[in-house]
Chimera marker file (.cmm) of the C-alpha trace (Angstrom):
<marker_set name="trace">
<marker id="1" x="1.071" y="-5.530" z="-28.902" r="1" g="1" b="0" radius="0.5"/>
<marker id="2" x="0.256" y="-1.649" z="-27.788" r="1" g="1" b="0" radius="0.5"/>
<marker id="3" x="-2.934" y="-2.458" z="-25.799" r="1" g="1" b="0" radius="0.5"/>
<marker id="4" x="-1.227" y="-5.531" z="-24.474" r="1" g="1" b="0" radius="0.5"/>
<marker id="5" x="1.335" y="-3.838" z="-22.429" r="1" g="1" b="0" radius="0.5"/>
<marker id="6" x="-1.335" y="-0.596" z="-21.355" r="1" g="1" b="0" radius="0.5"/>
<marker id="7" x="-4.020" y="-3.030" z="-19.474" r="1" g="1" b="0" radius="0.5"/>
<marker id="8" x="-0.856" y="-5.294" z="-18.133" r="1" g="1" b="0" radius="0.5"/>
<marker id="9" x="0.624" y="-1.785" z="-16.831" r="1" g="1" b="0" radius="0.5"/>
<marker id="10" x="-2.937" y="-0.901" z="-15.704" r="1" g="1" b="0" radius="0.5"/>
<marker id="11" x="-3.661" y="-3.905" z="-13.697" r="1" g="1" b="0" radius="0.5"/>
<marker id="12" x="0.399" y="-3.807" z="-12.086" r="1" g="1" b="0" radius="0.5"/>
<marker id="13" x="-0.973" y="-0.266" z="-10.901" r="1" g="1" b="0" radius="0.5"/>
<marker id="14" x="-3.938" y="-1.376" z="-9.512" r="1" g="1" b="0" radius="0.5"/>
<marker id="15" x="-2.302" y="-4.244" z="-7.305" r="1" g="1" b="0" radius="0.5"/>
<marker id="16" x="0.207" y="-1.883" z="-7.066" r="1" g="1" b="0" radius="0.5"/>
<marker id="17" x="-2.328" y="0.751" z="-4.929" r="1" g="1" b="0" radius="0.5"/>
<marker id="18" x="-3.944" y="-2.014" z="-3.154" r="1" g="1" b="0" radius="0.5"/>
<marker id="19" x="-0.476" y="-3.083" z="-1.691" r="1" g="1" b="0" radius="0.5"/>
<marker id="20" x="0.473" y="0.244" z="-0.728" r="1" g="1" b="0" radius="0.5"/>
<marker id="21" x="-3.006" y="0.904" z="0.825" r="1" g="1" b="0" radius="0.5"/>
<marker id="22" x="-2.905" y="-2.145" z="2.972" r="1" g="1" b="0" radius="0.5"/>
<marker id="23" x="0.377" y="-1.237" z="3.817" r="1" g="1" b="0" radius="0.5"/>
<marker id="24" x="0.585" y="2.671" z="4.392" r="1" g="1" b="0" radius="0.5"/>
<marker id="25" x="-2.484" y="1.414" z="7.145" r="1" g="1" b="0" radius="0.5"/>
<marker id="26" x="-0.075" y="-1.660" z="8.782" r="1" g="1" b="0" radius="0.5"/>
<marker id="27" x="2.768" y="1.588" z="8.863" r="1" g="1" b="0" radius="0.5"/>
<marker id="28" x="-0.234" y="4.026" z="10.841" r="1" g="1" b="0" radius="0.5"/>
<marker id="29" x="-1.472" y="0.769" z="13.126" r="1" g="1" b="0" radius="0.5"/>
<marker id="30" x="2.382" y="0.221" z="14.110" r="1" g="1" b="0" radius="0.5"/>
<marker id="31" x="3.067" y="4.204" z="14.588" r="1" g="1" b="0" radius="0.5"/>
<marker id="32" x="0.285" y="4.396" z="16.889" r="1" g="1" b="0" radius="0.5"/>
<marker id="33" x="0.919" y="1.722" z="18.897" r="1" g="1" b="0" radius="0.5"/>
<marker id="34" x="4.930" y="2.404" z="19.411" r="1" g="1" b="0" radius="0.5"/>
<marker id="35" x="3.479" y="5.951" z="20.379" r="1" g="1" b="0" radius="0.5"/>
<marker id="36" x="1.152" y="4.790" z="22.648" r="1" g="1" b="0" radius="0.5"/>
<marker id="37" x="4.427" y="2.623" z="24.569" r="1" g="1" b="0" radius="0.5"/>
<marker id="38" x="6.082" y="5.433" z="24.637" r="1" g="1" b="0" radius="0.5"/>
<marker id="39" x="3.766" y="7.401" z="26.090" r="1" g="1" b="0" radius="0.5"/>
<marker id="40" x="2.524" y="4.720" z="28.976" r="1" g="1" b="0" radius="0.5"/>
<link id1="1" id2="2" r="1" g="1" b="0" radius="0.2"/>
<link id1="2" id2="3" r="1" g="1" b="0" radius="0.2"/>
<link id1="3" id2="4" r="1" g="1" b="0" radius="0.2"/>
<link id1="4" id2="5" r="1" g="1" b="0" radius="0.2"/>
<link id1="5" id2="6" r="1" g="1" b="0" radius="0.2"/>
<link id1="6" id2="7" r="1" g="1" b="0" radius="0.2"/>
<link id1="7" id2="8" r="1" g="1" b="0" radius="0.2"/>
<link id1="8" id2="9" r="1" g="1" b="0" radius="0.2"/>
<link id1="9" id2="10" r="1" g="1" b="0" radius="0.2"/>
<link id1="10" id2="11" r="1" g="1" b="0" radius="0.2"/>
<link id1="11" id2="12" r="1" g="1" b="0" radius="0.2"/>
<link id1="12" id2="13" r="1" g="1" b="0" radius="0.2"/>
<link id1="13" id2="14" r="1" g="1" b="0" radius="0.2"/>
<link id1="14" id2="15" r="1" g="1" b="0" radius="0.2"/>
<link id1="15" id2="16" r="1" g="1" b="0" radius="0.2"/>
<link id1="16" id2="17" r="1" g="1" b="0" radius="0.2"/>
<link id1="17" id2="18" r="1" g="1" b="0" radius="0.2"/>
<link id1="18" id2="19" r="1" g="1" b="0" radius="0.2"/>
<link id1="19" id2="20" r="1" g="1" b="0" radius="0.2"/>
<link id1="20" id2="21" r="1" g="1" b="0" radius="0.2"/>
<link id1="21" id2="22" r="1" g="1" b="0" radius="0.2"/>
<link id1="22" id2="23" r="1" g="1" b="0" radius="0.2"/>
<link id1="23" id2="24" r="1" g="1" b="0" radius="0.2"/>
<link id1="24" id2="25" r="1" g="1" b="0" radius="0.2"/>
<link id1="25" id2="26" r="1" g="1" b="0" radius="0.2"/>
<link id1="26" id2="27" r="1" g="1" b="0" radius="0.2"/>
<link id1="27" id2="28" r="1" g="1" b="0" radius="0.2"/>
<link id1="28" id2="29" r="1" g="1" b="0" radius="0.2"/>
<link id1="29" id2="30" r="1" g="1" b="0" radius="0.2"/>
<link id1="30" id2="31" r="1" g="1" b="0" radius="0.2"/>
<link id1="31" id2="32" r="1" g="1" b="0" radius="0.2"/>
<link id1="32" id2="33" r="1" g="1" b="0" radius="0.2"/>
<link id1="33" id2="34" r="1" g="1" b="0" radius="0.2"/>
<link id1="34" id2="35" r="1" g="1" b="0" radius="0.2"/>
<link id1="35" id2="36" r="1" g="1" b="0" radius="0.2"/>
<link id1="36" id2="37" r="1" g="1" b="0" radius="0.2"/>
<link id1="37" id2="38" r="1" g="1" b="0" radius="0.2"/>
<link id1="38" id2="39" r="1" g="1" b="0" radius="0.2"/>
<link id1="39" id2="40" r="1" g="1" b="0" radius="0.2"/>
</marker_set>
């Protein structure tokens, strides 16, 4: 019951955070490329 859903929620939270982290890195690289293109 309670324990199962709590453990599931924390797993989802870790997965979500990992996904957000990699997405954020890709966005940063994209922005750097974009700025580079605009500046040159």
